[in-house]
C-alpha positions in Angstrom: -3.5 34.0 15.9 -0.3 32.6 14.4 0.4 30.6 17.6 -3.1 29.1 17.5 -2.6 28.1 13.9 0.8 26.4 14.6 -0.8 24.5 17.5 -3.6 23.3 15.3 -1.2 22.0 12.7 0.9 20.2 15.3 -2.2 18.6 16.8 -3.6 17.5 13.5 -0.3 15.9 12.4 -0.1 14.0 15.7 -3.8 12.9 15.5 -3.4 11.6 12.0 -0.3 9.6 12.8 -1.9 8.1 15.9 -5.1 7.3 14.0 -3.1 5.6 11.3 -1.1 3.6 13.8 -4.3 2.5 15.5 -6.0 1.5 12.3 -3.0 -0.5 11.2 -2.8 -2.3 14.6 -6.5 -3.1 14.3 -5.9 -4.6 10.8 -3.1 -6.8 12.1 -5.0 -7.8 15.3 -8.1 -9.0 13.3 -6.0 -10.8 10.7 -7.5 -8.7 7.9 -4.1 -7.4 6.9 -2.8 -10.9 6.5 -5.7 -11.8 4.3 -5.2 -8.7 2.2 -1.5 -9.5 1.9 -2.2 -13.0 0.8 -4.6 -11.7 -1.9 -2.0 -9.2 -3.1 0.7 -11.9 -3.1 -1.3 -14.4 -5.2 -2.4 -11.7 -7.6 1.2 -10.6 -8.2 2.1 -14.3 -8.7 -0.7 -14.8 -11.2 -0.5 -11.5 -13.2 3.2 -10.5 -12.9 4.5 -8.1 -14.0 1.8 -6.0 -12.4 1.7 -2.5 -10.9 0.2 -1.3 -7.6 -2.5 0.5 -9.5 -3.4 -2.6 -11.5 -3.6 -4.6 -8.3 -5.9 -2.0 -6.7 -8.3 -2.2 -9.7 -8.0 -6.0 -10.0 -8.6 -6.7 -6.3 -11.0 -3.8 -5.7 -8.9 -2.6 -2.8 -7.9 0.9 -2.1 -4.5 2.0 -3.4 -3.4 2.7 0.2 -4.2 -0.9 1.2 -2.4 -2.3 -1.8 0.7 -0.1 -1.2 0.8 -1.1 2.5 0.6 -4.8 1.7 3.1 -4.6 -1.1 5.6 -2.8 1.1 5.2 -5.5 3.7 5.9 -8.2 1.0 8.9 -6.3 -0.2 10.3 -6.0 3.3 9.8 -9.8 3.8 11.7 -10.4 0.5 8.7 -12.1 -1.1 8.2 -9.5 -3.8 10.6 -7.3 -5.8 10.2 -4.2 -8.0 11.9 -4.3 -11.3 11.3 -1.9 -14.3 8.7 0.6 -15.2 5.3 0.1 -16.9 3.0 2.9 -18.1 -0.4 2.8 -16.5 -3.1 1.8 -19.0 -5.4 4.6 -18.0 -3.2 7.5 -16.9 0.0 6.7 -18.8 1.9 7.5 -15.6 5.0 5.3 -15.0 4.6 2.7 -12.3 7.0 0.1 -10.9 6.5 -3.5 -12.0 6.1 -6.0 -9.3 7.3 -9.6 -9.4 7.3 -12.5 -6.9 10.8 -13.3 -5.9 11.9 -16.8 -7.1 
């Protein structure tokens, strides 16, 4: 039974990773990721400093979508993280995002 359980865990982890890679590739192929990234960028520019949670609520996008696009913008050097801001609703600390000038 233990061996079967270990095989199931390995399969599930592999399937999730493959599914995620496929979904991301589809987003980039259709141009949807680029559109989302532009929305996120312009919202950061307009409302900076702003957190990922605030962007998610403002743009009505899932937090996973916002985080993915923000990470892309950070890698490109277009956005930076600087400082901490408490979330308005949860009081949890979140990194503030700014457009790099």
